[in-house]
C-alpha positions as CSV (number, residue, x, y, z in Angstrom):
1,M,56.4,223.5,89.5
2,R,53.3,225.4,90.2
3,Y,50.0,223.7,90.9
4,A,46.5,225.0,91.0
5,N,45.2,225.5,94.5
6,E,41.8,224.0,93.7
7,S,41.8,221.4,96.5
8,L,38.8,219.3,97.4
9,E,37.0,220.6,100.4
10,N,37.8,218.9,103.7
11,S,35.1,217.0,105.4
12,P,33.5,218.7,108.5
13,A,35.1,216.1,110.8
14,V,38.5,216.8,109.4
15,T,38.0,220.5,109.6
16,Q,36.8,220.4,113.2
17,A,39.8,218.2,114.2
18,A,42.2,220.6,112.6
19,S,40.6,223.5,114.3
20,A,40.8,221.8,117.7
21,A,44.5,221.1,117.3
22,A,47.1,223.2,119.2
23,P,48.4,226.2,117.1
24,V,51.9,224.7,117.0
25,D,50.6,221.4,115.6
26,R,48.5,223.3,113.0
27,I,51.6,225.1,111.9
28,L,53.6,221.9,111.6
29,N,50.7,220.5,109.5
30,L,50.6,223.6,107.3
31,L,54.4,223.4,106.6
32,K,54.1,219.7,105.9
33,T,51.3,220.0,103.4
34,Q,52.2,223.4,101.8
35,G,55.9,223.7,102.1
36,L,57.6,227.0,102.8
37,L,55.4,229.6,104.4
38,S,56.0,233.1,105.7
39,T,54.9,234.3,109.1
40,A,52.1,236.4,107.5
41,S,50.9,233.4,105.5
42,I,50.8,231.2,108.6
43,A,48.9,233.9,110.5
44,G,46.4,234.1,107.6
45,E,45.9,230.3,107.4
46,L,45.3,230.0,111.2
47,G,43.2,233.2,111.4
48,I,45.4,234.7,114.1
49,T,47.5,237.9,114.3
50,V,51.0,238.0,112.9
51,E,52.3,238.6,116.4
52,A,50.5,235.5,117.7
53,A,51.9,233.5,114.8
54,R,55.4,234.8,115.7
55,Q,55.0,233.5,119.3
56,Q,54.0,230.0,118.1
57,I,56.8,230.0,115.5
58,Q,59.3,230.9,118.3
59,K,58.1,227.8,120.3
60,L,58.8,225.6,117.2
61,L,62.2,227.2,116.6
62,T,63.2,226.6,120.3
63,G,62.1,223.0,119.9
64,G,64.1,222.6,116.8
65,L,61.1,221.6,114.8
66,I,61.3,224.3,112.1
67,E,64.0,226.5,110.5
68,G,64.1,229.7,108.6
69,R,64.8,229.9,104.9
70,Q,65.8,233.1,103.1
71,A,64.1,233.8,99.8
72,S,65.2,236.6,97.5
73,Q,62.5,239.0,96.4
74,A,62.1,241.3,93.4
75,G,63.1,244.9,94.0
76,P,64.9,246.6,96.9
77,G,64.6,245.5,100.5
78,R,65.5,242.6,102.7
79,P,65.1,239.0,101.5
80,S,61.9,237.6,102.8
81,Q,62.0,234.8,105.3
82,S,59.9,231.7,105.3
83,W,59.7,228.6,107.5
84,A,60.2,224.9,106.8
85,L,60.2,221.7,108.8
86,T,63.5,220.4,110.1
87,A,64.3,216.6,110.2
88,A,62.9,216.7,113.8
89,G,59.8,218.4,112.6
90,N,59.2,215.8,109.9
91,A,59.8,213.1,112.5
92,R,56.6,214.3,114.3
93,F,54.6,212.7,111.5
94,P,54.1,208.9,111.5
95,D,56.7,206.7,110.0
96,T,55.9,203.0,110.3
97,H,58.6,201.8,112.6
98,P,61.4,202.6,110.1
99,Q,64.3,201.0,111.9
100,L,62.6,197.7,112.4
101,T,61.3,197.7,108.8
102,V,64.8,198.4,107.4
103,Q,66.3,195.6,109.6
104,L,63.6,193.1,108.5
105,L,64.2,193.9,104.8
106,G,67.9,193.6,105.3
107,S,67.5,190.2,106.9
108,I,65.2,189.0,104.1
109,R,67.7,190.2,101.5
110,Q,70.5,188.4,103.4
111,L,68.6,185.2,103.9
112,F,66.8,184.9,100.6
113,G,68.6,187.3,98.2
114,E,67.1,189.9,95.9
115,E,64.7,187.3,94.5
116,G,63.2,186.6,97.9
117,L,62.8,190.3,98.5
118,D,61.1,190.8,95.2
119,K,58.7,188.0,96.1
120,L,57.9,189.7,99.3
121,I,57.1,193.0,97.5
122,D,55.1,191.2,94.9
123,Q,53.0,189.5,97.6
124,R,52.4,192.8,99.3
125,A,51.4,194.3,96.0
126,V,48.9,191.5,95.4
127,E,47.3,192.0,98.8
128,T,47.2,195.8,98.4
129,R,45.8,195.6,94.9
130,A,43.0,193.3,96.1
131,N,42.0,195.7,98.9
132,Y,42.2,198.8,96.8
133,L,40.3,197.4,93.8
134,A,37.6,196.0,96.1
135,A,37.1,199.5,97.4
136,L,37.5,201.4,94.2
137,K,36.3,199.1,91.3
138,P,32.6,199.7,92.0
139,I,33.0,203.5,91.9
140,K,32.0,205.0,88.5
141,G,33.9,208.0,87.2
142,L,37.6,208.8,87.4
143,K,37.1,211.9,89.7
144,A,35.1,209.8,92.2
145,R,37.7,207.0,92.2
146,L,40.6,209.4,92.7
147,T,38.7,211.1,95.5
148,R,38.3,207.8,97.3
149,L,41.9,206.8,96.6
150,A,43.1,210.0,98.3
151,E,40.9,209.2,101.3
152,I,42.3,205.7,101.5
153,R,45.9,206.9,101.2
154,S,45.3,209.6,103.9
155,A,43.9,207.0,106.2
156,E,47.1,205.0,105.7
157,G,49.2,208.1,106.7
158,Y,50.1,209.6,103.3
159,M,48.4,212.9,103.9
160,A,47.0,212.7,100.4
161,E,44.9,215.3,98.6
162,L,43.4,215.7,95.1
163,Q,43.7,218.9,93.2
164,K,42.5,220.0,89.7
165,D,45.1,221.5,87.4
166,G,43.5,222.5,84.1
167,R,42.2,219.3,82.5
168,D,44.4,217.1,84.7
169,W,44.1,215.8,88.2
170,L,47.0,215.9,90.7
171,L,47.2,213.2,93.4
172,L,49.5,214.7,96.1
173,E,51.0,212.8,99.0
174,N,52.5,215.1,101.5
175,H,54.0,212.3,103.7
176,C,55.4,208.8,103.1
177,P,54.9,206.5,106.1
178,I,56.9,203.8,104.5
179,C,59.8,206.1,103.4
180,A,62.5,204.0,105.2
181,A,61.3,200.8,103.5
182,A,61.0,202.5,100.1
183,R,64.6,203.8,100.4
184,T,65.8,200.3,101.1
185,C,63.9,198.8,98.2
186,Q,62.3,201.0,95.6
187,G,60.2,198.2,94.4
188,F,57.5,199.5,96.8
189,C,57.2,202.7,94.8
190,R,57.2,200.9,91.5
191,A,54.4,198.6,92.7
192,E,52.3,201.6,93.9
193,L,52.6,203.4,90.6
194,Q,51.5,200.3,88.8
195,L,48.5,200.0,91.1
196,F,47.5,203.6,90.6
197,A,47.7,203.1,86.8
198,E,45.3,200.2,87.1
199,I,42.9,202.3,89.2
200,V,43.0,205.1,86.6
201,G,42.3,202.5,84.0
202,E,41.3,203.4,80.4
203,E,40.0,206.8,81.4
204,G,43.4,208.3,81.6
205,S,47.1,208.0,82.3
206,I,49.2,208.6,85.4
207,A,52.8,209.7,85.9
208,R,54.8,210.5,89.0
209,E,56.2,214.1,88.7
210,E,57.7,214.5,92.2
211,H,59.2,211.8,94.3
212,V,60.3,212.0,97.9
213,L,63.1,209.5,97.2
214,A,64.5,211.9,94.6
215,G,64.7,214.7,97.1
216,A,61.2,216.3,96.6
217,R,59.1,217.4,99.6
218,R,56.3,215.1,98.5
219,C,55.2,212.6,95.9
220,A,53.0,214.1,93.1
221,Y,51.1,212.1,90.5
222,R,49.6,213.8,87.4
223,V,46.5,212.1,86.0
224,K,45.8,213.1,82.4
225,L,42.3,212.4,80.9
226,K,42.3,210.6,77.6
227,S,40.9,212.7,74.8
228,K,37.4,211.7,73.7
């Protein structure tokens, strides 16, 4: 699925932080947020020469953080090569104590059954809903609310961004810091989608189009504006 590349501009603080990061870290961040990229594309994004990009890529290859992917191309010539994060590369991004989380959820399920686990998720949803709505309810306009929602989600580790796609908005989450918990109990994902729908409100509708738990690289939500 192709999306428009009309992202919201990063704040100066975010831009400065990204510029100050080591080249290898910036490459990891690019591959996390944009997916497969060629050496030339990486060089262009970082504003460095292709040779300099190759040197940084070699460091990441040696560290086992990225891997090459062959992509067929139209016409004669060799297939083009792009780069993607390995499991070790993805592990460089924050995941909220996955093993402990899974163990705790397993213990709750064992002690209190599925009903007890559902109550835990419901309670988390109630608390999250209260915090989100307190921050977003006063904001007028769907675009402004979605912009703030992406900021909140990014602060929580979801690497979220908002993009325009025709008349629709796309809320993209390039990382899932609770992925281990979500795999153990998908009630977390269901509760989040319900919360997002409440935030969108009567101005539109929201649907999840890509899901990390279904094998996608990221979670993507399409927000459709209601016809006036």
